[in-house]
C-alpha positions as CSV (number, residue, x, y, z in Angstrom):
1,M,-19.5,58.8,166.9
2,T,-18.9,54.9,166.9
3,E,-19.6,55.0,163.1
4,E,-16.9,57.7,162.6
5,I,-14.1,55.6,164.5
6,E,-15.4,52.2,162.5
7,S,-15.5,54.0,159.3
8,S,-11.6,55.4,160.2
9,I,-10.5,52.1,160.9
10,I,-11.7,50.5,158.0
11,G,-10.2,53.4,155.6
12,S,-7.0,52.7,157.6
13,E,-7.2,49.0,156.7
14,D,-7.8,49.9,153.4
15,Q,-4.6,51.7,153.2
16,E,-2.3,49.2,154.7
17,D,-3.7,46.6,151.9
18,D,-2.7,49.2,149.1
19,V,0.8,49.5,150.3
20,P,3.1,47.3,148.4
21,K,4.9,44.5,150.9
22,R,8.8,45.2,150.6
23,D,11.1,42.8,148.8
24,M,13.0,41.2,151.1
25,S,15.1,39.0,148.9
26,K,17.4,41.9,148.1
27,Y,18.2,42.3,151.6
28,R,19.0,38.9,152.3
29,E,21.3,39.1,149.1
30,K,23.1,41.6,150.6
31,L,23.3,40.2,153.7
32,R,24.8,37.1,152.3
33,S,27.5,38.9,150.6
34,L,28.4,40.8,153.7
35,H,28.8,37.2,155.2
36,K,31.0,35.9,152.4
37,K,33.4,39.3,152.7
38,R,33.8,38.8,156.6
39,E,34.5,34.8,155.9
40,E,37.0,35.9,153.1
41,S,38.8,39.1,155.4
42,R,39.0,36.5,158.6
43,K,40.5,33.8,156.2
44,I,43.0,36.6,154.9
45,N,44.0,38.1,158.6
46,H,44.3,34.3,159.5
47,E,47.1,33.7,156.7
48,H,48.6,37.0,157.4
49,V,49.2,36.2,161.4
50,V,50.6,32.5,160.5
51,E,52.9,34.6,158.2
52,E,54.0,36.6,160.7
53,D,54.4,34.2,163.1
54,R,56.6,31.8,160.5
55,L,58.8,34.8,159.7
56,K,59.2,35.7,163.6
57,K,60.7,32.2,164.3
58,L,63.0,32.5,161.4
59,P,66.5,34.1,161.7
60,K,67.3,38.1,161.7
61,N,69.5,37.8,158.9
62,Y,67.3,35.2,156.5
63,L,65.8,37.7,154.3
64,Q,69.4,39.4,153.3
65,K,70.4,35.6,153.7
66,R,67.8,34.5,150.8
67,Q,68.4,37.8,148.9
68,R,71.7,37.4,148.5
69,Q,71.6,33.5,147.4
70,E,69.0,34.8,145.0
71,W,71.5,37.4,143.4
72,E,74.4,35.0,143.5
73,L,71.9,32.5,141.2
74,E,71.2,35.2,138.8
75,E,74.8,36.1,138.4
76,L,75.6,32.3,137.9
77,E,72.5,32.0,135.5
78,G,73.6,34.9,133.6
79,K,77.3,34.0,133.4
80,K,76.6,30.6,132.0
81,V,74.3,32.3,129.3
82,A,76.9,34.6,128.4
83,E,79.5,31.7,128.0
84,E,77.0,30.1,126.0
85,S,76.9,33.0,123.4
86,G,80.5,33.8,123.7
87,V,80.1,37.1,125.1
88,D,81.6,39.1,128.0
89,Y,79.3,38.7,130.9
90,D,80.9,42.0,132.9
91,R,80.4,44.1,129.8
92,V,77.1,42.8,129.1
93,K,76.3,44.0,132.6
94,S,77.8,47.4,132.3
95,L,75.6,47.7,129.3
96,H,72.6,47.8,131.6
97,M,74.0,49.9,134.5
98,Q,74.3,53.7,135.3
99,A,77.9,54.7,134.4
100,D,78.7,56.4,137.9
101,I,77.5,52.9,139.6
102,A,79.6,51.2,137.3
103,E,82.6,53.0,138.1
104,K,82.1,53.1,142.0
105,L,81.8,49.2,141.5
106,E,84.7,49.2,139.6
107,N,86.7,51.2,142.2
108,A,85.2,49.2,145.3
109,K,86.8,45.8,143.6
110,R,89.8,47.3,142.6
111,R,90.3,48.7,146.6
112,K,89.4,45.2,147.5
113,K,92.2,43.8,145.8
114,N,94.7,46.4,146.8
115,P,93.0,48.0,150.2
116,D,94.9,51.0,151.8
117,T,95.4,49.5,155.4
118,G,97.0,52.9,156.4
119,F,100.9,53.2,157.8
120,A,102.2,50.6,159.1
121,N,106.0,51.2,158.7
122,Y,108.3,52.6,156.3
123,E,109.0,50.0,154.3
124,A,105.1,48.5,153.8
125,M,104.6,52.4,152.4
126,S,107.8,52.1,150.2
127,M,106.2,48.7,148.6
128,R,102.9,49.9,148.3
129,Q,104.7,52.9,146.4
130,Y,106.6,50.7,144.3
131,E,103.9,48.0,143.0
132,R,101.7,51.5,142.5
133,L,104.2,52.7,140.1
134,T,105.1,49.7,138.5
135,N,101.2,49.0,138.0
136,G,101.0,51.8,136.0
137,I,103.3,51.4,133.5
138,K,102.4,50.5,130.3
139,P,105.3,49.9,128.0
140,D,105.6,50.7,124.2
141,M,107.6,48.0,122.3
142,E,107.8,50.1,119.3
143,S,109.8,52.9,121.2
144,Y,111.5,50.0,122.8
145,E,113.0,48.8,119.9
146,Q,113.7,52.1,118.3
147,M,115.8,53.0,121.5
148,K,117.6,49.6,121.0
149,Q,118.3,50.5,117.7
150,V,119.7,53.8,118.0
151,V,121.6,53.2,121.4
152,G,123.0,50.2,120.6
153,E,123.0,46.8,122.2
154,D,126.2,47.4,123.8
155,Q,124.8,50.5,125.6
156,F,121.1,49.1,125.7
157,Y,122.1,46.0,127.6
158,P,125.0,47.4,129.8
159,G,127.7,45.5,131.5
160,V,130.1,45.9,134.3
161,N,132.4,48.1,132.2
162,T,130.0,50.1,130.4
163,M,129.5,54.1,130.5
164,I,126.0,54.5,130.5
165,Q,126.3,58.5,130.9
166,G,124.5,60.5,128.5
167,S,123.4,57.6,126.2
168,H,120.2,57.6,127.1
169,Y,117.5,60.4,125.9
170,P,114.2,60.3,127.5
171,T,111.4,61.2,125.4
172,K,108.9,63.9,125.7
173,T,106.1,61.5,126.6
174,A,108.0,60.1,129.1
175,L,109.0,63.4,130.6
176,D,105.5,64.5,130.5
177,K,104.4,61.6,132.2
178,L,107.0,61.6,135.0
179,S,106.1,65.5,135.5
180,G,102.4,64.4,136.0
181,D,103.4,61.4,138.6
182,V,105.2,63.9,140.5
183,Q,102.4,66.6,140.2
184,S,99.7,63.9,141.8
185,Q,102.4,62.9,144.3
186,M,102.4,66.5,145.6
187,K,98.8,67.3,145.6
188,K,97.9,63.5,147.7
189,R,100.8,64.7,150.1
190,D,98.8,68.3,150.3
191,Q,95.8,66.4,151.0
192,Y,96.9,64.3,153.5
193,H,99.0,67.0,155.3
194,R,96.4,70.2,155.3
195,R,96.8,72.7,157.4
196,R,93.6,73.3,160.0
197,M,93.1,76.9,160.0
198,F,92.7,78.8,163.2
199,D,89.1,79.8,164.0
200,P,89.3,82.9,166.2
201,D,85.7,83.4,167.0
202,A,85.3,79.8,168.4
203,P,84.7,79.6,172.1
204,I,88.1,79.6,174.3
205,D,87.4,76.5,176.7
206,Y,91.3,75.6,177.3
207,I,94.3,76.8,179.1
208,N,97.2,75.8,176.4
209,E,97.8,74.3,172.9
210,R,97.8,70.6,174.5
211,N,94.4,71.3,176.2
212,R,93.0,72.3,173.3
213,K,93.8,69.2,171.1
214,F,92.9,66.9,173.7
215,N,89.7,68.8,174.3
216,R,88.9,68.8,170.1
217,K,89.6,64.7,170.3
218,L,87.1,64.4,173.1
219,E,84.5,66.3,171.2
220,R,85.3,64.3,167.9
221,F,84.8,60.9,170.0
222,Y,82.1,62.2,172.7
223,G,80.7,65.0,171.2
224,P,77.3,63.5,169.8
225,Y,77.0,61.7,172.8
226,T,77.4,64.5,175.5
227,D,75.5,67.5,173.5
228,D,72.3,67.3,175.9
229,L,74.4,67.2,178.6
230,K,76.4,70.1,177.6
231,S,73.5,71.9,176.8
232,D,71.9,71.4,180.2
233,L,75.2,72.5,182.2
234,E,75.5,75.5,180.0
235,R,71.8,76.7,180.7
236,E,72.4,76.3,184.4
237,E,75.3,78.4,184.1
238,H,73.6,81.1,182.6
239,Q,70.7,80.9,184.9
240,R,73.5,81.1,187.7
241,Q,74.9,84.0,186.6
242,K,71.9,85.7,185.6
243,K,70.8,85.3,188.9
244,N,74.0,86.5,190.4
245,R,73.6,89.5,188.3
246,K,70.3,90.1,189.5
247,W,71.6,89.5,193.5
248,N,74.0,92.2,193.0
249,L,71.9,94.7,191.6
250,T,69.8,94.4,194.4
251,K,72.7,94.4,196.6
252,E,74.1,97.5,195.1
253,K,70.6,99.4,195.0
254,G,70.5,98.5,198.8
255,S,73.5,99.9,199.7
256,Q,73.0,103.1,197.5
257,R,69.9,103.5,199.8
258,K,71.7,103.4,203.0
259,K,74.0,105.7,201.6
260,S,71.4,108.0,200.7
261,K,69.4,107.6,204.0
262,H,73.2,108.1,205.9
263,Q,73.8,111.5,203.9
264,K,70.2,112.4,204.9
265,K,70.7,111.8,208.5
266,C,74.0,114.1,208.5
267,S,72.6,116.8,206.6
């Protein structure tokens, strides 16, 4: 028995000697690379934390100001290059821009130069209309000279004693321009004074016309802030009406039951 045990022990030792030893250099290299990656990630995280802390200490509109300054610097450099090349900077800039965006920017510039502040008084409104019409005038010097030759200088430059009735004959182009301007004014006036159609399916929450207009103003100014409260009140009102209907129904059933019992007793 002891001989068998000794032989088994010797056999196991021989097997252990036959198993090759593991190469630990690969594991050490992998562990070293993991340590290196950890140090790199720690360094990057520290840099991000420092950058976030720096941005928090800056003013709120710092990024917008910086972007604005960079854009202004690019504009100045572009204008300088365009002046040196002898080209129009606005034209070159619009060539690298979409047509709809360029049109929007042009309209915004035009509105900024002549902003519509709304109705102040009739004098300011008339002055604005006069400026709009005079700015839209594009004189034709050829027709101007022709009219001067046809009418004559005495009629063309009238004085105190000059009769100008019937001496001026407008051209077809001028008449078309006048009619087009009148039609555009009518169209614009219709847009400003459009009639609001009455909706018969709308809920009636008013007692007269004045109260209806007042409720509409309240809805326009405070509607987005009171939607939740309004829905809660409507839900409570619906539940109260439902409860009242249920109570009336049970009350009616009870009265009918009492009435039937009374009829049975009488019979």
